[in-house]
mmCIF file as gemmi writes it, N, C-alpha and C atoms, coordinates in Angstrom:
data_model
loop_
_atom_site.group_PDB
_atom_site.id
_atom_site.type_symbol
_atom_site.label_atom_id
_atom_site.label_alt_id
_atom_site.label_comp_id
_atom_site.label_asym_id
_atom_site.label_entity_id
_atom_site.label_seq_id
_atom_site.pdbx_PDB_ins_code
_atom_site.Cartn_x
_atom_site.Cartn_y
_atom_site.Cartn_z
_atom_site.occupancy
_atom_site.B_iso_or_equiv
_atom_site.pdbx_formal_charge
_atom_site.auth_seq_id
_atom_site.auth_asym_id
_atom_site.pdbx_PDB_model_num
ATOM 1 N N . MET Axp A 1 ? -21.943 -9.763 -34.943 1 0 ? 1 A 1
ATOM 2 C CA . MET Axp A 1 ? -21.949 -8.854 -33.815 1 0 ? 1 A 1
ATOM 3 C C . MET Axp A 1 ? -20.661 -9.043 -33.037 1 0 ? 1 A 1
ATOM 4 N N . ALA Axp A 2 ? -19.931 -7.976 -32.861 1 0 ? 2 A 1
ATOM 5 C CA . ALA Axp A 2 ? -18.66 -8.037 -32.137 1 0 ? 2 A 1
ATOM 6 C C . ALA Axp A 2 ? -18.936 -7.985 -30.636 1 0 ? 2 A 1
ATOM 7 N N . THR Axp A 3 ? -18.196 -8.796 -29.913 1 0 ? 3 A 1
ATOM 8 C CA . THR Axp A 3 ? -18.347 -8.773 -28.462 1 0 ? 3 A 1
ATOM 9 C C . THR Axp A 3 ? -17.113 -8.127 -27.852 1 0 ? 3 A 1
ATOM 10 N N . THR Axp A 4 ? -17.311 -7.481 -26.777 1 0 ? 4 A 1
ATOM 11 C CA . THR Axp A 4 ? -16.21 -6.836 -26.084 1 0 ? 4 A 1
ATOM 12 C C . THR Axp A 4 ? -15.713 -7.78 -25.001 1 0 ? 4 A 1
ATOM 13 N N . MET Axp A 5 ? -14.434 -8.07 -25.045 1 0 ? 5 A 1
ATOM 14 C CA . MET Axp A 5 ? -13.834 -8.938 -24.038 1 0 ? 5 A 1
ATOM 15 C C . MET Axp A 5 ? -13.436 -8.074 -22.855 1 0 ? 5 A 1
ATOM 16 N N . ARG Axp A 6 ? -13.813 -8.471 -21.706 1 0 ? 6 A 1
ATOM 17 C CA . ARG Axp A 6 ? -13.464 -7.723 -20.505 1 0 ? 6 A 1
ATOM 18 C C . ARG Axp A 6 ? -12.292 -8.405 -19.824 1 0 ? 6 A 1
ATOM 19 N N . ARG Axp A 7 ? -11.291 -7.621 -19.474 1 0 ? 7 A 1
ATOM 20 C CA . ARG Axp A 7 ? -10.128 -8.17 -18.775 1 0 ? 7 A 1
ATOM 21 C C . ARG Axp A 7 ? -10.488 -8.454 -17.331 1 0 ? 7 A 1
ATOM 22 N N . THR Axp A 8 ? -10.112 -9.605 -16.905 1 0 ? 8 A 1
ATOM 23 C CA . THR Axp A 8 ? -10.28 -9.907 -15.491 1 0 ? 8 A 1
ATOM 24 C C . THR Axp A 8 ? -8.921 -10.238 -14.928 1 0 ? 8 A 1
ATOM 25 N N . HIS Axp A 9 ? -8.739 -9.911 -13.691 1 0 ? 9 A 1
ATOM 26 C CA . HIS Axp A 9 ? -7.462 -10.179 -13.051 1 0 ? 9 A 1
ATOM 27 C C . HIS Axp A 9 ? -7.701 -11.177 -11.937 1 0 ? 9 A 1
ATOM 28 N N . LYS Axp A 10 ? -7.11 -12.325 -12.079 1 0 ? 10 A 1
ATOM 29 C CA . LYS Axp A 10 ? -7.28 -13.357 -11.065 1 0 ? 10 A 1
ATOM 30 C C . LYS Axp A 10 ? -6.412 -13.012 -9.864 1 0 ? 10 A 1
ATOM 31 N N . ARG Axp A 11 ? -7.053 -12.853 -8.734 1 0 ? 11 A 1
ATOM 32 C CA . ARG Axp A 11 ? -6.32 -12.519 -7.516 1 0 ? 11 A 1
ATOM 33 C C . ARG Axp A 11 ? -6.29 -13.729 -6.596 1 0 ? 11 A 1
ATOM 34 N N . THR Axp A 12 ? -5.133 -13.966 -6.069 1 0 ? 12 A 1
ATOM 35 C CA . THR Axp A 12 ? -5.033 -15.002 -5.059 1 0 ? 12 A 1
ATOM 36 C C . THR Axp A 12 ? -5.289 -14.361 -3.708 1 0 ? 12 A 1
ATOM 37 N N . ALA Axp A 13 ? -5.448 -15.173 -2.713 1 0 ? 13 A 1
ATOM 38 C CA . ALA Axp A 13 ? -5.677 -14.63 -1.375 1 0 ? 13 A 1
ATOM 39 C C . ALA Axp A 13 ? -4.474 -13.804 -0.951 1 0 ? 13 A 1
ATOM 40 N N . PRO Axp A 14 ? -4.714 -12.628 -0.38 1 0 ? 14 A 1
ATOM 41 C CA . PRO Axp A 14 ? -3.592 -11.791 0.05 1 0 ? 14 A 1
ATOM 42 C C . PRO Axp A 14 ? -2.844 -12.421 1.203 1 0 ? 14 A 1
ATOM 43 N N . GLN Axp A 15 ? -1.652 -11.89 1.455 1 0 ? 15 A 1
ATOM 44 C CA . GLN Axp A 15 ? -0.862 -12.35 2.588 1 0 ? 15 A 1
ATOM 45 C C . GLN Axp A 15 ? -1.666 -12.115 3.852 1 0 ? 15 A 1
ATOM 46 N N . PRO Axp A 16 ? -1.275 -12.742 4.948 1 0 ? 16 A 1
ATOM 47 C CA . PRO Axp A 16 ? -1.98 -12.474 6.198 1 0 ? 16 A 1
ATOM 48 C C . PRO Axp A 16 ? -2.029 -10.974 6.464 1 0 ? 16 A 1
ATOM 49 N N . ALA Axp A 17 ? -3.19 -10.514 6.85 1 0 ? 17 A 1
ATOM 50 C CA . ALA Axp A 17 ? -3.389 -9.076 7.056 1 0 ? 17 A 1
ATOM 51 C C . ALA Axp A 17 ? -2.544 -8.562 8.202 1 0 ? 17 A 1
ATOM 52 N N . PRO Axp A 18 ? -2.032 -7.352 8.045 1 0 ? 18 A 1
ATOM 53 C CA . PRO Axp A 18 ? -1.32 -6.738 9.16 1 0 ? 18 A 1
ATOM 54 C C . PRO Axp A 18 ? -2.273 -6.531 10.33 1 0 ? 18 A 1
ATOM 55 N N . GLU Axp A 19 ? -1.712 -6.22 11.464 1 0 ? 19 A 1
ATOM 56 C CA . GLU Axp A 19 ? -2.52 -6.077 12.668 1 0 ? 19 A 1
ATOM 57 C C . GLU Axp A 19 ? -3.475 -4.893 12.598 1 0 ? 19 A 1
ATOM 58 N N . HIS Axp A 20 ? -3.131 -3.842 11.859 1 0 ? 20 A 1
ATOM 59 C CA . HIS Axp A 20 ? -3.899 -2.606 11.877 1 0 ? 20 A 1
ATOM 60 C C . HIS Axp A 20 ? -4.132 -2.088 10.462 1 0 ? 20 A 1
ATOM 61 N N . ALA Axp A 21 ? -5.16 -1.244 10.326 1 0 ? 21 A 1
ATOM 62 C CA . ALA Axp A 21 ? -5.433 -0.567 9.064 1 0 ? 21 A 1
ATOM 63 C C . ALA Axp A 21 ? -5.256 0.932 9.277 1 0 ? 21 A 1
ATOM 64 N N . ILE Axp A 22 ? -4.954 1.638 8.191 1 0 ? 22 A 1
ATOM 65 C CA . ILE Axp A 22 ? -4.766 3.084 8.285 1 0 ? 22 A 1
ATOM 66 C C . ILE Axp A 22 ? -5.358 3.733 7.032 1 0 ? 22 A 1
ATOM 67 N N . ALA Axp A 23 ? -6.112 4.802 7.232 1 0 ? 23 A 1
ATOM 68 C CA . ALA Axp A 23 ? -6.718 5.542 6.121 1 0 ? 23 A 1
ATOM 69 C C . ALA Axp A 23 ? -5.689 6.492 5.509 1 0 ? 23 A 1
ATOM 70 N N . HIS Axp A 24 ? -5.943 6.879 4.279 1 0 ? 24 A 1
ATOM 71 C CA . HIS Axp A 24 ? -5.03 7.763 3.552 1 0 ? 24 A 1
ATOM 72 C C . HIS Axp A 24 ? -4.791 9.071 4.312 1 0 ? 24 A 1
ATOM 73 N N . ALA Axp A 25 ? -5.864 9.708 4.761 1 0 ? 25 A 1
ATOM 74 C CA . ALA Axp A 25 ? -5.728 10.993 5.459 1 0 ? 25 A 1
ATOM 75 C C . ALA Axp A 25 ? -4.896 10.857 6.735 1 0 ? 25 A 1
ATOM 76 N N . ALA Axp A 26 ? -5.095 9.778 7.46 1 0 ? 26 A 1
ATOM 77 C CA . ALA Axp A 26 ? -4.329 9.553 8.688 1 0 ? 26 A 1
ATOM 78 C C . ALA Axp A 26 ? -2.857 9.328 8.362 1 0 ? 26 A 1
ATOM 79 N N . LEU Axp A 27 ? -2.581 8.578 7.299 1 0 ? 27 A 1
ATOM 80 C CA . LEU Axp A 27 ? -1.193 8.32 6.92 1 0 ? 27 A 1
ATOM 81 C C . LEU Axp A 27 ? -0.491 9.625 6.543 1 0 ? 27 A 1
ATOM 82 N N . VAL Axp A 28 ? -1.16 10.482 5.81 1 0 ? 28 A 1
ATOM 83 C CA . VAL Axp A 28 ? -0.579 11.779 5.441 1 0 ? 28 A 1
ATOM 84 C C . VAL Axp A 28 ? -0.287 12.596 6.703 1 0 ? 28 A 1
ATOM 85 N N . GLU Axp A 29 ? -1.211 12.58 7.642 1 0 ? 29 A 1
ATOM 86 C CA . GLU Axp A 29 ? -1.016 13.306 8.902 1 0 ? 29 A 1
ATOM 87 C C . GLU Axp A 29 ? 0.19 12.751 9.674 1 0 ? 29 A 1
ATOM 88 N N . TYR Axp A 30 ? 0.296 11.431 9.763 1 0 ? 30 A 1
ATOM 89 C CA . TYR Axp A 30 ? 1.412 10.806 10.475 1 0 ? 30 A 1
ATOM 90 C C . TYR Axp A 30 ? 2.748 11.077 9.782 1 0 ? 30 A 1
ATOM 91 N N . LEU Axp A 31 ? 2.737 11.1 8.445 1 0 ? 31 A 1
ATOM 92 C CA . LEU Axp A 31 ? 3.963 11.424 7.71 1 0 ? 31 A 1
ATOM 93 C C . LEU Axp A 31 ? 4.396 12.855 8.016 1 0 ? 31 A 1
ATOM 94 N N . GLY Axp A 32 ? 3.443 13.772 8.07 1 0 ? 32 A 1
ATOM 95 C CA . GLY Axp A 32 ? 3.752 15.163 8.375 1 0 ? 32 A 1
ATOM 96 C C . GLY Axp A 32 ? 4.289 15.354 9.783 1 0 ? 32 A 1
ATOM 97 N N . ALA Axp A 33 ? 3.856 14.473 10.687 1 0 ? 33 A 1
ATOM 98 C CA . ALA Axp A 33 ? 4.301 14.558 12.087 1 0 ? 33 A 1
ATOM 99 C C . ALA Axp A 33 ? 5.543 13.701 12.353 1 0 ? 33 A 1
ATOM 100 N N . SER Axp A 34 ? 6.128 13.14 11.311 1 0 ? 34 A 1
ATOM 101 C CA . SER Axp A 34 ? 7.3 12.247 11.419 1 0 ? 34 A 1
ATOM 102 C C . SER Axp A 34 ? 7.04 11.058 12.348 1 0 ? 34 A 1
ATOM 103 N N . ALA Axp A 35 ? 5.819 10.542 12.292 1 0 ? 35 A 1
ATOM 104 C CA . ALA Axp A 35 ? 5.446 9.402 13.126 1 0 ? 35 A 1
ATOM 105 C C . ALA Axp A 35 ? 5.528 8.076 12.369 1 0 ? 35 A 1
ATOM 106 N N . VAL Axp A 36 ? 5.969 8.103 11.114 1 0 ? 36 A 1
ATOM 107 C CA . VAL Axp A 36 ? 6.118 6.891 10.307 1 0 ? 36 A 1
ATOM 108 C C . VAL Axp A 36 ? 7.606 6.583 10.203 1 0 ? 36 A 1
ATOM 109 N N . THR Axp A 37 ? 8.009 5.414 10.699 1 0 ? 37 A 1
ATOM 110 C CA . THR Axp A 37 ? 9.425 5.06 10.644 1 0 ? 37 A 1
ATOM 111 C C . THR Axp A 37 ? 9.802 4.393 9.33 1 0 ? 37 A 1
ATOM 112 N N . GLU Axp A 38 ? 8.831 3.721 8.698 1 0 ? 38 A 1
ATOM 113 C CA . GLU Axp A 38 ? 9.127 2.999 7.459 1 0 ? 38 A 1
ATOM 114 C C . GLU Axp A 38 ? 7.842 2.752 6.689 1 0 ? 38 A 1
ATOM 115 N N . LEU Axp A 39 ? 7.92 2.854 5.366 1 0 ? 39 A 1
ATOM 116 C CA . LEU Axp A 39 ? 6.844 2.445 4.472 1 0 ? 39 A 1
ATOM 117 C C . LEU Axp A 39 ? 7.335 1.231 3.702 1 0 ? 39 A 1
ATOM 118 N N . VAL Axp A 40 ? 6.51 0.212 3.628 1 0 ? 40 A 1
ATOM 119 C CA . VAL Axp A 40 ? 6.874 -1.007 2.915 1 0 ? 40 A 1
ATOM 120 C C . VAL Axp A 40 ? 5.862 -1.232 1.798 1 0 ? 40 A 1
ATOM 121 N N . ILE Axp A 41 ? 6.37 -1.358 0.568 1 0 ? 41 A 1
ATOM 122 C CA . ILE Axp A 41 ? 5.536 -1.678 -0.581 1 0 ? 41 A 1
ATOM 123 C C . ILE Axp A 41 ? 5.611 -3.193 -0.736 1 0 ? 41 A 1
ATOM 124 N N . VAL Axp A 42 ? 4.496 -3.88 -0.549 1 0 ? 42 A 1
ATOM 125 C CA . VAL Axp A 42 ? 4.468 -5.339 -0.533 1 0 ? 42 A 1
ATOM 126 C C . VAL Axp A 42 ? 3.783 -5.854 -1.796 1 0 ? 42 A 1
ATOM 127 N N . GLU Axp A 43 ? 4.466 -6.73 -2.524 1 0 ? 43 A 1
ATOM 128 C CA . GLU Axp A 43 ? 3.851 -7.418 -3.658 1 0 ? 43 A 1
ATOM 129 C C . GLU Axp A 43 ? 3.241 -8.695 -3.094 1 0 ? 43 A 1
ATOM 130 N N . TYR Axp A 44 ? 1.905 -8.731 -2.974 1 0 ? 44 A 1
ATOM 131 C CA . TYR Axp A 44 ? 1.271 -9.903 -2.385 1 0 ? 44 A 1
ATOM 132 C C . TYR Axp A 44 ? 0.714 -10.856 -3.425 1 0 ? 44 A 1
ATOM 133 N N . ASP Axp A 45 ? 0.652 -10.424 -4.659 1 0 ? 45 A 1
ATOM 134 C CA . ASP Axp A 45 ? 0.268 -11.267 -5.778 1 0 ? 45 A 1
ATOM 135 C C . ASP Axp A 45 ? 1.065 -10.753 -6.967 1 0 ? 45 A 1
ATOM 136 N N . GLN Axp A 46 ? 1.089 -11.509 -8.05 1 0 ? 46 A 1
ATOM 137 C CA . GLN Axp A 46 ? 1.881 -11.081 -9.196 1 0 ? 46 A 1
ATOM 138 C C . GLN Axp A 46 ? 1.414 -9.708 -9.674 1 0 ? 46 A 1
ATOM 139 N N . ARG Axp A 47 ? 2.288 -8.726 -9.572 1 0 ? 47 A 1
ATOM 140 C CA . ARG Axp A 47 ? 2.048 -7.35 -9.984 1 0 ? 47 A 1
ATOM 141 C C . ARG Axp A 47 ? 0.841 -6.711 -9.289 1 0 ? 47 A 1
ATOM 142 N N . LEU Axp A 48 ? 0.606 -7.065 -8.034 1 0 ? 48 A 1
ATOM 143 C CA . LEU Axp A 48 ? -0.373 -6.381 -7.187 1 0 ? 48 A 1
ATOM 144 C C . LEU Axp A 48 ? 0.333 -5.978 -5.898 1 0 ? 48 A 1
ATOM 145 N N . TYR Axp A 49 ? 0.233 -4.711 -5.57 1 0 ? 49 A 1
ATOM 146 C CA . TYR Axp A 49 ? 1.002 -4.159 -4.459 1 0 ? 49 A 1
ATOM 147 C C . TYR Axp A 49 ? 0.074 -3.493 -3.455 1 0 ? 49 A 1
ATOM 148 N N . ARG Axp A 50 ? 0.568 -3.371 -2.218 1 0 ? 50 A 1
ATOM 149 C CA . ARG Axp A 50 ? -0.123 -2.602 -1.191 1 0 ? 50 A 1
ATOM 150 C C . ARG Axp A 50 ? 0.929 -1.867 -0.369 1 0 ? 50 A 1
ATOM 151 N N . ILE Axp A 51 ? 0.491 -0.834 0.331 1 0 ? 51 A 1
ATOM 152 C CA . ILE Axp A 51 ? 1.395 -0.029 1.155 1 0 ? 51 A 1
ATOM 153 C C . ILE Axp A 51 ? 1.14 -0.364 2.618 1 0 ? 51 A 1
ATOM 154 N N . GLU Axp A 52 ? 2.22 -0.637 3.338 1 0 ? 52 A 1
ATOM 155 C CA . GLU Axp A 52 ? 2.139 -0.885 4.771 1 0 ? 52 A 1
ATOM 156 C C . GLU Axp A 52 ? 3.06 0.107 5.476 1 0 ? 52 A 1
ATOM 157 N N . ALA Axp A 53 ? 2.593 0.654 6.594 1 0 ? 53 A 1
ATOM 158 C CA . ALA Axp A 53 ? 3.351 1.656 7.334 1 0 ? 53 A 1
ATOM 159 C C . ALA Axp A 53 ? 3.726 1.142 8.716 1 0 ? 53 A 1
ATOM 160 N N . GLN Axp A 54 ? 4.96 1.405 9.117 1 0 ? 54 A 1
ATOM 161 C CA . GLN Axp A 54 ? 5.423 1.117 10.476 1 0 ? 54 A 1
ATOM 162 C C . GLN Axp A 54 ? 5.372 2.437 11.233 1 0 ? 54 A 1
ATOM 163 N N . LEU Axp A 55 ? 4.545 2.494 12.276 1 0 ? 55 A 1
ATOM 164 C CA . LEU Axp A 55 ? 4.37 3.718 13.051 1 0 ? 55 A 1
ATOM 165 C C . LEU Axp A 55 ? 5.213 3.668 14.313 1 0 ? 55 A 1
ATOM 166 N N . THR Axp A 56 ? 5.605 4.833 14.804 1 0 ? 56 A 1
ATOM 167 C CA . THR Axp A 56 ? 6.524 4.896 15.949 1 0 ? 56 A 1
ATOM 168 C C . THR Axp A 56 ? 5.927 4.321 17.221 1 0 ? 56 A 1
ATOM 169 N N . TRP Axp A 57 ? 4.654 4.463 17.449 1 0 ? 57 A 1
ATOM 170 C CA . TRP Axp A 57 ? 4.05 4.048 18.715 1 0 ? 57 A 1
ATOM 171 C C . TRP Axp A 57 ? 3.324 2.709 18.653 1 0 ? 57 A 1
ATOM 172 N N . ARG Axp A 58 ? 3.33 2.043 17.516 1 0 ? 58 A 1
ATOM 173 C CA . ARG Axp A 58 ? 2.55 0.824 17.344 1 0 ? 58 A 1
ATOM 174 C C . ARG Axp A 58 ? 3.44 -0.298 16.82 1 0 ? 58 A 1
ATOM 175 N N . SER Axp A 59 ? 3.298 -1.475 17.374 1 0 ? 59 A 1
ATOM 176 C CA . SER Axp A 59 ? 4.06 -2.612 16.852 1 0 ? 59 A 1
ATOM 177 C C . SER Axp A 59 ? 3.349 -3.166 15.619 1 0 ? 59 A 1
ATOM 178 N N . GLY Axp A 60 ? 4.091 -3.812 14.769 1 0 ? 60 A 1
ATOM 179 C CA . GLY Axp A 60 ? 3.522 -4.355 13.54 1 0 ? 60 A 1
ATOM 180 C C . GLY Axp A 60 ? 3.34 -3.279 12.49 1 0 ? 60 A 1
ATOM 181 N N . ARG Axp A 61 ? 2.736 -3.667 11.397 1 0 ? 61 A 1
ATOM 182 C CA . ARG Axp A 61 ? 2.511 -2.744 10.282 1 0 ? 61 A 1
ATOM 183 C C . ARG Axp A 61 ? 1.037 -2.413 10.16 1 0 ? 61 A 1
ATOM 184 N N . SER Axp A 62 ? 0.77 -1.234 9.624 1 0 ? 62 A 1
ATOM 185 C CA . SER Axp A 62 ? -0.596 -0.799 9.338 1 0 ? 62 A 1
ATOM 186 C C . SER Axp A 62 ? -0.752 -0.73 7.829 1 0 ? 62 A 1
ATOM 187 N N . VAL Axp A 63 ? -1.76 -1.39 7.296 1 0 ? 63 A 1
ATOM 188 C CA . VAL Axp A 63 ? -1.967 -1.418 5.843 1 0 ? 63 A 1
ATOM 189 C C . VAL Axp A 63 ? -2.874 -0.261 5.438 1 0 ? 63 A 1
ATOM 190 N N . LEU Axp A 64 ? -2.544 0.364 4.296 1 0 ? 64 A 1
ATOM 191 C CA . LEU Axp A 64 ? -3.342 1.459 3.763 1 0 ? 64 A 1
ATOM 192 C C . LEU Axp A 64 ? -4.664 0.908 3.257 1 0 ? 64 A 1
ATOM 193 N N . VAL Axp A 65 ? -5.772 1.501 3.709 1 0 ? 65 A 1
ATOM 194 C CA . VAL Axp A 65 ? -7.1 1.041 3.299 1 0 ? 65 A 1
ATOM 195 C C . VAL Axp A 65 ? -7.883 2.187 2.684 1 0 ? 65 A 1
ATOM 196 N N . ALA Axp A 66 ? -8.859 1.813 1.882 1 0 ? 66 A 1
ATOM 197 C CA . ALA Axp A 66 ? -9.807 2.756 1.289 1 0 ? 66 A 1
ATOM 198 C C . ALA Axp A 66 ? -11.186 2.397 1.839 1 0 ? 66 A 1
ATOM 199 N N . ALA Axp A 67 ? -12.203 3.064 1.337 1 0 ? 67 A 1
ATOM 200 C CA . ALA Axp A 67 ? -13.568 2.837 1.834 1 0 ? 67 A 1
ATOM 201 C C . ALA Axp A 67 ? -14.017 1.384 1.675 1 0 ? 67 A 1
ATOM 202 N N . ARG Axp A 68 ? -13.558 0.727 0.613 1 0 ? 68 A 1
ATOM 203 C CA . ARG Axp A 68 ? -13.996 -0.651 0.348 1 0 ? 68 A 1
ATOM 204 C C . ARG Axp A 68 ? -12.975 -1.699 0.745 1 0 ? 68 A 1
ATOM 205 N N . GLY Axp A 69 ? -12.033 -1.343 1.574 1 0 ? 69 A 1
ATOM 206 C CA . GLY Axp A 69 ? -11.05 -2.326 2.028 1 0 ? 69 A 1
ATOM 207 C C . GLY Axp A 69 ? -9.635 -1.943 1.649 1 0 ? 69 A 1
ATOM 208 N N . GLU Axp A 70 ? -8.809 -2.944 1.581 1 0 ? 70 A 1
ATOM 209 C CA . GLU Axp A 70 ? -7.388 -2.757 1.309 1 0 ? 70 A 1
ATOM 210 C C . GLU Axp A 70 ? -7.154 -2.015 -0.005 1 0 ? 70 A 1
ATOM 211 N N . ARG Axp A 71 ? -6.29 -1.013 0.015 1 0 ? 71 A 1
ATOM 212 C CA . ARG Axp A 71 ? -5.945 -0.255 -1.187 1 0 ? 71 A 1
ATOM 213 C C . ARG Axp A 71 ? -4.853 -1.009 -1.92 1 0 ? 71 A 1
ATOM 214 N N . THR Axp A 72 ? -5.099 -1.398 -3.162 1 0 ? 72 A 1
ATOM 215 C CA . THR Axp A 72 ? -4.121 -2.148 -3.944 1 0 ? 72 A 1
ATOM 216 C C . THR Axp A 72 ? -3.744 -1.362 -5.197 1 0 ? 72 A 1
ATOM 217 N N . PHE Axp A 73 ? -2.581 -1.679 -5.716 1 0 ? 73 A 1
ATOM 218 C CA . PHE Axp A 73 ? -2.035 -0.996 -6.89 1 0 ? 73 A 1
ATOM 219 C C . PHE Axp A 73 ? -1.525 -2.041 -7.874 1 0 ? 73 A 1
ATOM 220 N N . ARG Axp A 74 ? -1.663 -1.762 -9.158 1 0 ? 74 A 1
ATOM 221 C CA . ARG Axp A 74 ? -1.192 -2.686 -10.199 1 0 ? 74 A 1
ATOM 222 C C . ARG Axp A 74 ? 0.18 -2.316 -10.734 1 0 ? 74 A 1
ATOM 223 N N . SER Axp A 75 ? 0.716 -1.197 -10.277 1 0 ? 75 A 1
ATOM 224 C CA . SER Axp A 75 ? 1.987 -0.727 -10.816 1 0 ? 75 A 1
ATOM 225 C C . SER Axp A 75 ? 2.799 -0.041 -9.73 1 0 ? 75 A 1
ATOM 226 N N . LEU Axp A 76 ? 4.107 -0.291 -9.727 1 0 ? 76 A 1
ATOM 227 C CA . LEU Axp A 76 ? 4.987 0.412 -8.802 1 0 ? 76 A 1
ATOM 228 C C . LEU Axp A 76 ? 5.062 1.899 -9.144 1 0 ? 76 A 1
ATOM 229 N N . ASP Axp A 77 ? 4.876 2.232 -10.414 1 0 ? 77 A 1
ATOM 230 C CA . ASP Axp A 77 ? 4.856 3.638 -10.813 1 0 ? 77 A 1
ATOM 231 C C . ASP Axp A 77 ? 3.697 4.374 -10.139 1 0 ? 77 A 1
ATOM 232 N N . THR Axp A 78 ? 2.545 3.732 -10.07 1 0 ? 78 A 1
ATOM 233 C CA . THR Axp A 78 ? 1.389 4.331 -9.404 1 0 ? 78 A 1
ATOM 234 C C . THR Axp A 78 ? 1.659 4.524 -7.922 1 0 ? 78 A 1
ATOM 235 N N . VAL Axp A 79 ? 2.288 3.542 -7.296 1 0 ? 79 A 1
ATOM 236 C CA . VAL Axp A 79 ? 2.636 3.649 -5.879 1 0 ? 79 A 1
ATOM 237 C C . VAL Axp A 79 ? 3.601 4.815 -5.677 1 0 ? 79 A 1
ATOM 238 N N . ALA Axp A 80 ? 4.607 4.922 -6.531 1 0 ? 80 A 1
ATOM 239 C CA . ALA Axp A 80 ? 5.594 5.997 -6.414 1 0 ? 80 A 1
ATOM 240 C C . ALA Axp A 80 ? 4.933 7.363 -6.559 1 0 ? 80 A 1
ATOM 241 N N . THR Axp A 81 ? 4.019 7.501 -7.493 1 0 ? 81 A 1
ATOM 242 C CA . THR Axp A 81 ? 3.308 8.761 -7.685 1 0 ? 81 A 1
ATOM 243 C C . THR Axp A 81 ? 2.499 9.117 -6.449 1 0 ? 81 A 1
ATOM 244 N N . LEU Axp A 82 ? 1.8 8.153 -5.89 1 0 ? 82 A 1
ATOM 245 C CA . LEU Axp A 82 ? 1.012 8.396 -4.68 1 0 ? 82 A 1
ATOM 246 C C . LEU Axp A 82 ? 1.911 8.824 -3.525 1 0 ? 82 A 1
ATOM 247 N N . LEU Axp A 83 ? 3.041 8.144 -3.346 1 0 ? 83 A 1
ATOM 248 C CA . LEU Axp A 83 ? 3.948 8.484 -2.254 1 0 ? 83 A 1
ATOM 249 C C . LEU Axp A 83 ? 4.487 9.901 -2.401 1 0 ? 83 A 1
ATOM 250 N N . ARG Axp A 84 ? 4.79 10.31 -3.632 1 0 ? 84 A 1
ATOM 251 C CA . ARG Axp A 84 ? 5.27 11.677 -3.857 1 0 ? 84 A 1
ATOM 252 C C . ARG Axp A 84 ? 4.22 12.704 -3.46 1 0 ? 84 A 1
ATOM 253 N N . THR Axp A 85 ? 2.948 12.425 -3.772 1 0 ? 85 A 1
ATOM 254 C CA . THR Axp A 85 ? 1.881 13.377 -3.444 1 0 ? 85 A 1
ATOM 255 C C . THR Axp A 85 ? 1.595 13.414 -1.944 1 0 ? 85 A 1
ATOM 256 N N . MET Axp A 86 ? 1.957 12.355 -1.229 1 0 ? 86 A 1
ATOM 257 C CA . MET Axp A 86 ? 1.742 12.312 0.225 1 0 ? 86 A 1
ATOM 258 C C . MET Axp A 86 ? 2.774 13.125 0.984 1 0 ? 86 A 1
ATOM 259 N N . GLY Axp A 87 ? 3.896 13.403 0.357 1 0 ? 87 A 1
ATOM 260 C CA . GLY Axp A 87 ? 4.954 14.137 1.036 1 0 ? 87 A 1
ATOM 261 C C . GLY Axp A 87 ? 5.7 13.264 2.028 1 0 ? 87 A 1
ATOM 262 N N . ILE Axp A 88 ? 6.335 12.195 1.54 1 0 ? 88 A 1
ATOM 263 C CA . ILE Axp A 88 ? 6.991 11.241 2.441 1 0 ? 88 A 1
ATOM 264 C C . ILE Axp A 88 ? 8.283 11.763 3.039 1 0 ? 88 A 1
ATOM 265 N N . GLY Axp A 89 ? 8.851 12.82 2.471 1 0 ? 89 A 1
ATOM 266 C CA . GLY Axp A 89 ? 10.076 13.39 3.035 1 0 ? 89 A 1
ATOM 267 C C . GLY Axp A 89 ? 11.208 12.379 3.072 1 0 ? 89 A 1
ATOM 268 N N . ALA Axp A 90 ? 11.852 12.247 4.238 1 0 ? 90 A 1
ATOM 269 C CA . ALA Axp A 90 ? 12.995 11.35 4.394 1 0 ? 90 A 1
ATOM 270 C C . ALA Axp A 90 ? 12.595 9.98 4.935 1 0 ? 90 A 1
ATOM 271 N N . THR Axp A 91 ? 11.31 9.642 4.873 1 0 ? 91 A 1
ATOM 272 C CA . THR Axp A 91 ? 10.844 8.35 5.368 1 0 ? 91 A 1
ATOM 273 C C . THR Axp A 91 ? 11.453 7.212 4.557 1 0 ? 91 A 1
ATOM 274 N N . LEU Axp A 92 ? 11.943 6.201 5.247 1 0 ? 92 A 1
ATOM 275 C CA . LEU Axp A 92 ? 12.505 5.025 4.598 1 0 ? 92 A 1
ATOM 276 C C . LEU Axp A 92 ? 11.412 4.271 3.858 1 0 ? 92 A 1
ATOM 277 N N . VAL Axp A 93 ? 11.644 3.933 2.585 1 0 ? 93 A 1
ATOM 278 C CA . VAL Axp A 93 ? 10.692 3.168 1.788 1 0 ? 93 A 1
ATOM 279 C C . VAL Axp A 93 ? 11.381 1.895 1.338 1 0 ? 93 A 1
ATOM 280 N N . ARG Axp A 94 ? 10.763 0.76 1.604 1 0 ? 94 A 1
ATOM 281 C CA . ARG Axp A 94 ? 11.328 -0.54 1.251 1 0 ? 94 A 1
ATOM 282 C C . ARG Axp A 94 ? 10.318 -1.277 0.375 1 0 ? 94 A 1
ATOM 283 N N . VAL Axp A 95 ? 10.81 -2.091 -0.554 1 0 ? 95 A 1
ATOM 284 C CA . VAL Axp A 95 ? 9.952 -2.888 -1.43 1 0 ? 95 A 1
ATOM 285 C C . VAL Axp A 95 ? 10.178 -4.348 -1.158 1 0 ? 95 A 1
ATOM 286 N N . GLU Axp A 96 ? 9.115 -5.103 -0.917 1 0 ? 96 A 1
ATOM 287 C CA . GLU Axp A 96 ? 9.19 -6.557 -0.733 1 0 ? 96 A 1
ATOM 288 C C . GLU Axp A 96 ? 8.512 -7.218 -1.919 1 0 ? 96 A 1
ATOM 289 N N . LEU Axp A 97 ? 9.317 -7.863 -2.779 1 0 ? 97 A 1
ATOM 290 C CA . LEU Axp A 97 ? 8.786 -8.544 -3.956 1 0 ? 97 A 1
ATOM 291 C C . LEU Axp A 97 ? 8.677 -10.034 -3.683 1 0 ? 97 A 1
ATOM 292 N N . ARG Axp A 98 ? 7.706 -10.656 -4.337 1 0 ? 98 A 1
ATOM 293 C CA . ARG Axp A 98 ? 7.556 -12.113 -4.193 1 0 ? 98 A 1
ATOM 294 C C . ARG Axp A 98 ? 8.739 -12.795 -4.838 1 0 ? 98 A 1
ATOM 295 N N . GLY Axp A 99 ? 9.157 -13.881 -4.25 1 0 ? 99 A 1
ATOM 296 C CA . GLY Axp A 99 ? 10.339 -14.562 -4.768 1 0 ? 99 A 1
ATOM 297 C C . GLY Axp A 99 ? 10.095 -15.748 -5.541 1 0 ? 99 A 1
């Protein structure tokens, strides 16, 4: 009898959480209103990324969240595709990779 091996991804504890969270719909709205000064793609574990936004009226960064918590990505290509669909315009995008 053949068994199916399931891939598991060992995650380490994420970096300290940003001060604020932001939902996808709100981020799209803020991007449309030019209220986002910078988007930062943060690699917090090996090949695991999250999106953090710097908003004009708020200090610190706001992390993109989904219904079940922090939204994470396994590929920079996936992040790039999502950003294109959000309509980031001329918003500065920076990538922070683990060293």
